[in-house]
N, C-alpha and C positions, 0 to 999 in steps of 0.2 A: 404459442406458435410463431414460427420463421418465417423469413421470406428467402432464405440463403437458396441458391443457383433457379430461382423461379426468374427467368427472363421476359422483357415486354410488360407493358402495361395494359391492364383491361379495360380502363374507361367507365367501370361499371354496367359492361356489355357481355354481352353471351357472346360464343366463339364466332356464330355466323355474322353478327351484326359487327363484330369487330372486323372480321375479313370486308365486309361489304363496306365499311367507312373507308378501310386503308383502299380500297378499292376507288370508291369514291373519290377518297383525297389525290390519289395519284392520277386518275383521269382530268381531273379538275386542272392540275400541277401542270400535265402535258400539254392539253387544251390552251390554256392561257397564259401558260408560261411563267405563272408567279399566282400565289395563292396567301389568304391572311386566315390564319385559323389559331388554334390556341396552340401556347409554346409547347406542351407536351405532345399535342398529336403531330406538330410540326417534326419533332424528334422520332416517333415512331416512325413517318411516312418518311423520311430521307433516305435512311437505309433501305426500306421497300422500293424506292426509285432507283436510285443508285444502281441495286441489282439488274434491275431490267436495263437500265443504262447501256451497262456491262454485256450483258446481252444483245443489246441491239447493236453494238459496235461490231460482234462477231457476224450477225446475219448470217446466220446457217436456219434451214427450215425448222428446224428441232427450238433454236432458241425463240425464231418467231412465232411458233405454236405455244411456247411457255410465256411468250409478253400477252400474247391473246385472252390465255388462261387469267393471268393478273389482271387485266383491266376490265372495264365492262364494255366498249364496244370496239369494233375490227378498227375503226378509223383513225382512232387515239393510236393503235398500238402500232400502225400503218404510218402514222405523223412520226412516231416516238422512231422508227425505224428509218425511214426515208427521208427525214426533213431533220430532225432532231441530233439523232446520232452521229450522221458526217460532220456535223458541225462541231463536235466535243473531242475530236482527234487528237488534239491537241494536247489533252488532258489526261493522266490515268486515272486518278478517283477524284474526289472530293467536288463533284459537278454542282451541287448543292449548295445554297446559303440560308440560314437560319438567323433572321433578324428581331430583335424583340421592340415591339412597336409602342401600344399603347395597352390599358390595363380598361378591359371589356367592364361597359357601364352598369349591366344588370348584376353580376355577379364579382367583379372585380378581376377577372382572370387574367391572366397573364398572355396575350394576345403577341403572335409574331409570323412575320413575312416569310415564305420560300420561295427562294427565286432562283435561278441558275447561276452559277458566280461566272459563266463567260455570256457575253451577248450573244444572242443567236442570230442577230440580222448579218454579223460579219464572219465569214469564217476563219477560224484560227488556225495555224500551220501547225502539221505534227512536230513535235520535237526532233530535231536532228542531233543524232551523236557525234560530239565532236572526241576527236583523241588528241589528247595531250602530249607533246612530244617533248620528252625531257632534255632541256639545255644545260650543258656543262656551262658552270661559269668556272674562269680562270682566277685567283687571286695574285694581284702584284705582290710577288716579295717587297717587303717591308725593309727598306736601306737606314742602316741606324748612321745619323748623319753626326761626325767626327768635330769636338769640340776643339777648339785651340787650344793647347797649353802655354803658358808664358813660363 
């Protein structure tokens, strides 16, 4: 049997349990702004939350309802939209970081910390587009020195 074309990890869970796991991890990440989980669960939750952050930056009613649907509580959705997303306007993507930490004592599983790349305490200004003006450089003509002949 082959695994070609299958996306995502199953985590030995059924579909509804995986969905609940992702909602719970995303909820904790938004609430505490940093979580420690297994490495592969962290790799799965990062794209899940990144998509919600992108929707939170747009801040339309439809996007707000989609975010509420993907989280467990309405309060965490409002925190993401009203508090966290405005602080992340200086970055288009890559808002989260996954750092390996230690091996879990019971089963030797690789643990990792998922956290925001930018500090959420300080506001980062959005990127300003700079236009580079081409400057023309003029080369000085090289003059040959005359050698005196005898």
